[in-house]
ROTOR-770871 format. One record per residue (C-alpha): z, y, x. Coordinates in Angstrom, 1 decimal. Example, Ala and Ser with C-alpha at 12.3 -4.5 7.8 and 13.67 -1.06 7.14 Angstrom:
residues 2
SITE pz py px
SITE 7.8 -4.5 12.3
SITE 7.1 -1.1 13.7
END
This chain:
residues 462
SITE pz py px
SITE 18.8 6.5 43.0
SITE 21.1 4.4 45.2
SITE 20.8 1.2 47.1
SITE 20.8 -2.4 45.8
SITE 24.1 -3.0 47.6
SITE 25.8 -0.4 45.4
SITE 24.3 -2.0 42.3
SITE 25.4 -5.4 43.4
SITE 29.0 -4.3 44.0
SITE 29.2 -2.6 40.6
SITE 27.9 -5.7 38.8
SITE 30.5 -7.8 40.5
SITE 33.1 -5.3 39.4
SITE 31.9 -5.3 35.8
SITE 31.4 -9.1 35.4
SITE 33.9 -10.8 37.6
SITE 37.7 -10.9 38.0
SITE 38.3 -9.6 34.5
SITE 36.5 -6.4 35.2
SITE 34.0 -6.6 32.3
SITE 33.8 -3.6 30.0
SITE 34.8 -3.9 26.3
SITE 33.3 -1.7 23.6
SITE 36.8 -1.2 22.3
SITE 38.1 0.3 25.6
SITE 39.0 4.0 25.0
SITE 37.0 6.6 26.7
SITE 37.3 10.4 26.4
SITE 34.1 12.1 25.1
SITE 33.2 15.6 26.3
SITE 30.4 18.1 25.8
SITE 28.8 17.1 29.1
SITE 27.0 13.9 28.1
SITE 25.9 12.9 31.6
SITE 29.4 13.3 33.0
SITE 30.9 11.4 30.0
SITE 28.5 8.5 30.6
SITE 29.2 8.3 34.3
SITE 33.0 8.3 33.7
SITE 32.9 5.8 30.8
SITE 30.3 3.4 32.3
SITE 31.1 2.7 35.9
SITE 28.1 2.4 38.3
SITE 25.4 4.0 36.2
SITE 23.2 6.7 37.6
SITE 22.1 9.6 35.4
SITE 19.5 12.2 35.8
SITE 17.8 14.7 33.3
SITE 14.7 13.5 31.6
SITE 12.0 15.4 29.7
SITE 10.5 13.9 26.6
SITE 6.7 13.7 26.3
SITE 7.1 15.2 22.8
SITE 9.2 18.4 22.4
SITE 12.5 17.3 20.8
SITE 15.0 20.2 20.9
SITE 17.6 18.4 18.8
SITE 18.3 15.8 21.6
SITE 19.4 15.7 25.2
SITE 17.3 13.2 27.2
SITE 18.7 11.4 30.2
SITE 17.1 8.9 32.6
SITE 19.6 6.2 33.4
SITE 19.9 3.3 35.9
SITE 22.2 0.6 34.7
SITE 23.4 -2.2 37.0
SITE 22.5 -5.7 35.9
SITE 23.1 -9.2 37.2
SITE 19.9 -11.0 38.1
SITE 21.6 -14.1 36.8
SITE 24.3 -13.4 34.2
SITE 25.6 -16.9 34.6
SITE 26.2 -16.2 38.3
SITE 26.8 -12.5 39.0
SITE 27.3 -13.1 42.7
SITE 23.6 -14.3 43.0
SITE 22.4 -10.7 43.1
SITE 21.7 -7.6 41.0
SITE 19.1 -5.0 40.1
SITE 19.0 -1.6 38.5
SITE 17.6 -1.5 34.9
SITE 16.0 1.7 33.6
SITE 17.1 3.2 30.3
SITE 16.3 6.5 28.6
SITE 18.9 8.0 26.3
SITE 18.1 10.6 23.6
SITE 21.5 12.0 22.7
SITE 21.9 13.6 19.3
SITE 25.6 13.4 18.9
SITE 28.6 11.1 19.5
SITE 29.2 10.8 15.8
SITE 25.6 9.7 15.0
SITE 24.3 6.1 14.9
SITE 22.1 4.8 17.6
SITE 18.6 3.1 17.6
SITE 18.2 0.6 20.4
SITE 14.5 0.6 21.2
SITE 12.4 -1.5 23.5
SITE 8.7 -2.1 24.0
SITE 9.5 -5.5 25.6
SITE 7.6 -4.2 28.7
SITE 8.0 -0.9 30.5
SITE 9.1 2.5 29.2
SITE 5.6 3.8 28.5
SITE 6.7 7.1 27.1
SITE 9.8 9.1 26.4
SITE 9.9 10.1 22.8
SITE 11.8 9.4 19.6
SITE 10.9 6.2 17.7
SITE 10.0 6.4 14.0
SITE 13.4 5.2 13.0
SITE 15.1 7.7 15.3
SITE 13.1 10.5 13.7
SITE 13.6 9.2 10.2
SITE 17.4 9.0 10.5
SITE 17.9 11.8 13.1
SITE 19.9 9.5 15.3
SITE 20.6 8.8 18.9
SITE 18.2 6.5 20.8
SITE 18.4 4.3 23.8
SITE 15.1 3.0 25.3
SITE 15.4 -0.1 27.4
SITE 12.9 -1.3 30.0
SITE 12.6 -5.1 30.1
SITE 13.7 -6.9 33.2
SITE 11.0 -7.6 35.8
SITE 8.8 -4.7 34.6
SITE 8.1 -1.4 36.5
SITE 11.5 0.1 37.6
SITE 13.7 -2.8 36.4
SITE 13.0 -5.7 38.6
SITE 15.1 -7.7 41.1
SITE 13.7 -7.7 44.6
SITE 12.7 -10.3 45.7
SITE 11.7 -11.7 42.3
SITE 13.3 -14.9 41.3
SITE 10.9 -15.8 38.5
SITE 13.2 -18.4 37.1
SITE 15.5 -15.6 36.0
SITE 12.8 -14.1 33.7
SITE 13.8 -15.9 30.5
SITE 14.8 -14.7 27.0
SITE 18.5 -15.7 27.4
SITE 18.8 -13.6 30.6
SITE 17.0 -10.6 29.0
SITE 19.3 -10.9 25.9
SITE 22.3 -10.8 28.2
SITE 20.9 -7.5 29.7
SITE 20.8 -6.0 26.2
SITE 24.2 -7.3 25.5
SITE 25.7 -5.7 28.6
SITE 24.0 -2.4 27.8
SITE 25.3 -2.5 24.2
SITE 28.9 -3.3 25.1
SITE 28.9 -0.5 27.8
SITE 27.3 2.2 25.7
SITE 29.4 1.4 22.6
SITE 32.3 2.9 24.5
SITE 30.5 6.2 24.0
SITE 28.4 5.6 20.8
SITE 30.8 4.1 18.4
SITE 28.8 4.4 15.1
SITE 26.3 1.9 13.8
SITE 23.5 0.4 16.0
SITE 20.1 -0.9 14.9
SITE 17.7 -2.5 17.3
SITE 13.9 -2.1 17.0
SITE 10.6 -2.8 18.7
SITE 7.1 -3.8 18.0
SITE 5.2 -6.9 19.1
SITE 6.9 -8.1 22.3
SITE 9.5 -5.4 21.7
SITE 10.2 -6.9 18.3
SITE 10.4 -10.3 19.8
SITE 12.9 -9.1 22.4
SITE 15.0 -7.4 19.7
SITE 15.2 -10.7 17.8
SITE 16.2 -12.7 20.9
SITE 19.0 -10.2 21.5
SITE 20.3 -10.9 18.0
SITE 19.9 -14.6 18.4
SITE 22.3 -14.8 21.4
SITE 24.5 -11.9 20.5
SITE 24.4 -11.6 16.7
SITE 27.5 -9.3 16.5
SITE 26.0 -6.6 18.8
SITE 24.0 -4.8 16.2
SITE 24.2 -3.9 12.5
SITE 20.5 -4.6 11.9
SITE 17.2 -5.3 13.6
SITE 13.8 -3.9 12.6
SITE 11.0 -6.0 14.3
SITE 7.4 -5.1 13.7
SITE 4.5 -7.6 14.2
SITE 6.7 -10.0 16.2
SITE 5.1 -13.4 16.6
SITE 6.6 -16.8 17.3
SITE 4.4 -19.3 19.2
SITE 5.1 -23.0 19.7
SITE 2.7 -23.9 22.5
SITE 0.5 -22.3 25.2
SITE -2.5 -23.0 23.0
SITE -1.1 -22.6 19.5
SITE -4.0 -23.4 17.2
SITE -2.5 -21.6 14.2
SITE -4.2 -18.5 15.5
SITE -7.6 -20.2 15.6
SITE -7.3 -21.0 11.9
SITE -6.2 -17.5 11.1
SITE -9.1 -15.8 12.9
SITE -11.6 -18.2 11.2
SITE -10.4 -17.2 7.8
SITE -9.1 -13.6 8.2
SITE -10.4 -11.3 5.5
SITE -11.5 -14.2 3.3
SITE -15.0 -14.4 1.7
SITE -15.3 -10.6 1.8
SITE -15.6 -10.6 5.6
SITE -17.3 -14.0 6.2
SITE -20.5 -12.2 7.3
SITE -18.5 -10.1 9.7
SITE -16.9 -13.1 11.3
SITE -20.3 -14.7 11.6
SITE -21.7 -11.6 13.3
SITE -18.9 -11.7 15.8
SITE -19.6 -15.3 16.7
SITE -23.3 -14.5 17.1
SITE -22.5 -11.6 19.4
SITE -20.3 -13.9 21.5
SITE -23.1 -16.4 22.0
SITE -25.6 -13.6 22.8
SITE -23.3 -12.1 25.4
SITE -22.8 -15.5 27.1
SITE -26.5 -16.3 27.0
SITE -27.2 -13.1 28.9
SITE -24.0 -13.1 31.0
SITE -25.7 -12.3 34.3
SITE -27.6 -9.4 32.9
SITE -24.6 -7.8 31.2
SITE -22.3 -8.4 34.1
SITE -24.6 -6.6 36.5
SITE -23.7 -3.3 34.8
SITE -19.9 -3.8 34.9
SITE -17.5 -2.6 37.6
SITE -14.0 -3.7 38.5
SITE -12.1 -6.1 40.8
SITE -11.1 -9.4 39.3
SITE -9.7 -11.4 42.3
SITE -6.4 -12.3 40.7
SITE -8.0 -13.9 37.6
SITE -10.8 -15.6 39.6
SITE -13.9 -13.4 39.6
SITE -16.0 -11.3 37.3
SITE -17.8 -14.2 35.7
SITE -14.6 -15.8 34.5
SITE -13.2 -12.4 33.4
SITE -16.4 -11.7 31.4
SITE -16.2 -15.1 29.7
SITE -12.6 -14.6 28.8
SITE -13.3 -11.1 27.4
SITE -16.1 -12.6 25.2
SITE -13.8 -15.5 24.1
SITE -11.0 -13.2 23.0
SITE -13.3 -10.6 21.4
SITE -12.8 -11.7 17.7
SITE -9.0 -11.9 18.2
SITE -8.8 -8.4 19.5
SITE -11.2 -7.0 16.9
SITE -8.8 -8.1 14.1
SITE -5.7 -7.3 16.1
SITE -6.4 -3.5 16.6
SITE -9.4 -2.6 14.5
SITE -10.3 -2.3 10.9
SITE -13.3 -4.1 9.4
SITE -14.3 -0.9 7.5
SITE -13.8 1.5 10.4
SITE -16.7 4.0 10.9
SITE -16.7 3.6 14.7
SITE -15.7 -0.1 15.3
SITE -16.0 -1.8 12.0
SITE -18.0 -4.8 11.0
SITE -21.2 -2.8 10.3
SITE -21.1 -1.6 14.0
SITE -21.2 -5.1 15.5
SITE -24.4 -5.2 17.5
SITE -27.0 -8.0 17.3
SITE -29.6 -9.5 19.6
SITE -32.0 -6.6 18.9
SITE -29.5 -3.9 19.7
SITE -29.9 -1.9 22.9
SITE -27.9 -3.1 25.8
SITE -26.0 0.1 25.9
SITE -24.8 -0.4 22.3
SITE -23.7 -4.0 23.1
SITE -21.7 -3.0 26.2
SITE -20.1 0.0 24.5
SITE -19.0 -2.0 21.6
SITE -17.5 -4.7 23.8
SITE -15.7 -2.0 25.8
SITE -14.2 -0.5 22.6
SITE -12.8 -3.8 21.5
SITE -11.9 -5.5 24.7
SITE -12.5 -3.5 27.9
SITE -13.1 -5.8 30.8
SITE -11.7 -3.7 33.7
SITE -8.5 -2.7 32.0
SITE -7.7 -6.0 30.4
SITE -8.8 -8.5 33.1
SITE -8.9 -6.4 36.3
SITE -6.4 -6.7 39.2
SITE -4.4 -3.6 38.4
SITE -3.7 -4.6 34.8
SITE -3.0 -8.2 35.8
SITE -0.4 -7.1 38.4
SITE 1.3 -4.7 36.0
SITE 1.8 -7.3 33.3
SITE 2.4 -10.5 35.4
SITE 6.0 -10.7 33.9
SITE 4.6 -11.0 30.4
SITE 2.1 -13.6 31.4
SITE 4.9 -15.6 33.1
SITE 7.0 -15.4 30.0
SITE 4.1 -16.6 27.8
SITE 3.4 -19.5 30.2
SITE 7.0 -20.6 30.3
SITE 8.7 -19.8 26.9
SITE 6.9 -17.4 24.6
SITE 3.6 -19.4 24.3
SITE 0.2 -18.0 23.5
SITE -2.7 -18.4 21.1
SITE -5.5 -21.0 21.4
SITE -9.1 -19.6 21.0
SITE -12.0 -21.0 19.1
SITE -14.6 -22.6 21.5
SITE -16.8 -25.2 19.8
SITE -19.3 -22.7 18.5
SITE -20.0 -21.7 22.1
SITE -20.5 -25.2 23.4
SITE -23.0 -25.2 26.3
SITE -22.4 -21.5 27.1
SITE -18.9 -21.7 28.5
SITE -18.4 -22.3 32.3
SITE -14.7 -21.9 32.7
SITE -11.4 -23.1 31.3
SITE -9.1 -20.8 29.4
SITE -5.3 -21.0 29.6
SITE -2.4 -18.6 30.0
SITE -1.7 -20.3 33.4
SITE -4.7 -18.5 34.8
SITE -2.8 -15.2 34.2
SITE 0.6 -16.3 35.5
SITE 1.9 -15.4 39.0
SITE 0.2 -17.4 41.7
SITE 2.2 -19.7 43.9
SITE 5.2 -19.8 41.5
SITE 6.4 -23.1 40.2
SITE 7.2 -23.2 36.5
SITE 7.0 -25.4 33.4
SITE 6.4 -24.5 29.7
SITE 8.8 -25.6 27.0
SITE 8.8 -24.5 23.4
SITE 12.6 -25.3 23.1
SITE 13.6 -21.7 23.2
SITE 11.1 -20.6 20.4
SITE 12.1 -23.6 18.2
SITE 15.7 -22.6 18.7
SITE 15.1 -18.9 17.8
SITE 13.1 -19.9 14.7
SITE 15.9 -22.2 13.5
SITE 18.6 -19.6 14.1
SITE 16.7 -16.9 12.2
SITE 16.2 -19.2 9.3
SITE 19.7 -20.5 9.1
SITE 21.9 -17.7 10.6
SITE 19.8 -14.6 10.8
SITE 21.5 -11.6 9.2
SITE 20.5 -8.0 8.9
SITE 16.9 -8.4 9.9
SITE 13.6 -6.8 8.9
SITE 10.3 -8.4 9.8
SITE 7.1 -6.5 9.2
SITE 3.5 -7.9 9.6
SITE -0.1 -6.9 9.1
SITE -2.4 -8.8 6.8
SITE -5.3 -8.8 9.2
SITE -3.3 -9.1 12.4
SITE -4.0 -12.5 14.1
SITE -0.4 -12.5 15.4
SITE 0.7 -12.9 11.8
SITE -0.3 -16.5 12.1
SITE 2.8 -16.9 14.2
SITE 5.1 -14.8 11.9
SITE 8.8 -15.7 11.8
SITE 9.8 -17.7 8.8
SITE 10.3 -15.8 5.5
SITE 13.5 -17.7 5.1
SITE 16.4 -15.9 6.7
SITE 20.1 -16.4 6.7
SITE 21.3 -13.2 4.9
SITE 20.5 -9.6 4.2
SITE 16.9 -10.0 5.5
SITE 13.6 -8.4 4.5
SITE 10.1 -9.9 5.2
SITE 7.0 -7.8 4.3
SITE 3.3 -7.6 4.9
SITE 1.3 -4.4 5.2
SITE -1.9 -4.9 3.1
SITE -5.0 -4.7 5.4
SITE -2.6 -3.9 8.2
SITE -3.2 -5.0 11.8
SITE -1.0 -5.1 14.9
SITE -0.1 -1.5 14.3
SITE 1.8 -2.4 11.1
SITE 5.3 -1.0 10.5
SITE 7.6 -0.4 7.6
SITE 6.3 3.2 7.1
SITE 2.9 1.8 6.1
SITE 4.3 -0.2 3.2
SITE 3.7 0.9 -0.4
SITE 6.1 3.6 -1.5
SITE 8.4 1.2 -3.5
SITE 8.6 -1.3 -0.6
SITE 9.0 1.4 2.0
SITE 11.9 3.0 -0.1
SITE 13.6 -0.4 -0.3
SITE 13.2 -1.0 3.5
SITE 14.5 2.5 4.3
SITE 17.5 1.9 2.0
SITE 18.2 -1.3 3.9
SITE 18.1 0.5 7.3
SITE 20.2 3.3 5.9
SITE 22.9 0.8 5.0
SITE 22.7 -0.7 8.5
SITE 22.9 2.7 10.3
SITE 25.4 4.1 7.9
SITE 23.3 7.3 7.4
SITE 20.8 8.5 4.9
SITE 17.2 9.2 6.1
SITE 16.2 12.9 6.5
SITE 13.1 14.4 4.9
SITE 9.9 12.9 6.4
SITE 9.0 14.3 9.9
SITE 5.8 16.0 10.7
SITE 3.1 13.3 10.1
SITE 0.9 14.8 12.8
SITE 3.6 14.3 15.5
SITE 3.0 11.3 17.7
SITE 5.8 8.8 17.7
SITE 6.9 6.6 20.5
SITE 5.4 3.6 18.7
SITE 2.0 5.4 18.5
SITE 1.8 5.6 22.2
SITE 3.0 2.0 22.7
SITE 0.3 0.8 20.3
SITE -2.4 2.7 22.1
SITE -1.4 1.2 25.4
SITE -1.1 -2.3 24.0
SITE -4.5 -2.0 22.3
SITE -6.1 -1.3 25.6
SITE -4.3 -4.1 27.4
SITE -4.6 -7.1 25.1
SITE -0.8 -7.0 24.3
END
């Protein structure tokens, strides 16, 4: 959809010599949405898109938006960022949605459906179709990504002039918060689901959480998981002989197997329910269980090939780089496996090879302080059993904020899972931000955008 030279020239036009767009600049709106966008936002490329879920009330467009690789130095280069627009009407509010990764699926988000609004999905820089070439990894940082979202917001507000609310889950929620931290006036509100805040590359708050999650009620469950970890490591050669996959990037099958076993309890609580019929506590196999049952259970909780194989590693290298430099990551419990572990465990093992970088928690400390002192119009939702809740943003928030926990919720938690009274309060808050009342509840059987994103994240340790 056009060469990088054209993208570069457009970025220079937009960002230098006074050529930057302003949301207040007038622009004529016509019935042809694609033509309106191309006329109002110089340099974008627009093509029809088809949603994965039928959505006759909206027009879908696949968009390439020119971005500076370094917003502090536009002349340093440019790339094309992928967006997907779901147009409902110029007079409707807009939900700005991101997974924080790729655009995994084209569909309306839950807020979009609940308020029958416009929607703009944004692919994060350095993922899939939205990466500079060659990659200058030093430009993959939260400030640069926030500037991407700001540029998009300013440009599209020339067309969509009603209220805007940003949303995302997990890394998408984190990304939405970073956008607000650096450009607080861009949006009327932010709804961030299960968004953690880590302060080191081995943050031990997560260890304590997993050790105690579920309280006394699930103490036996937690003990059974640790016993299974030890059993798998004692028979590592035997179990590995039945596994397939290529693990060159991480350092081999033995290391990948050990990491999968180490992370097993974290991912059990992250995406599964202790009382679930298929993967709950009573299904955890023991030493007398058939090998088939042991391997099947491990694969359901933390599939080795998908999570640690070369293909998955390559696809999500940008996330690992961000975790190793700014976002941080959890520590894992190891003492109970003393004598059975052969390898180190660190996020650096997952980061791009041959790239120089340093970790600093300065950015996360800054974001935490800003949310607490100056955050406004923010909603933070967490799950009671989700290990990432150990890194929840502070409950204290500047103004007009809501912080809530879904009882027995995991990393799939969202405002629609809150008890009726709390959900009504949350929807009323979003309604005020969007300037529109919610419509009657959509078809509960219809899969939302977040449903697909959670399915993908649950398979990929995200």
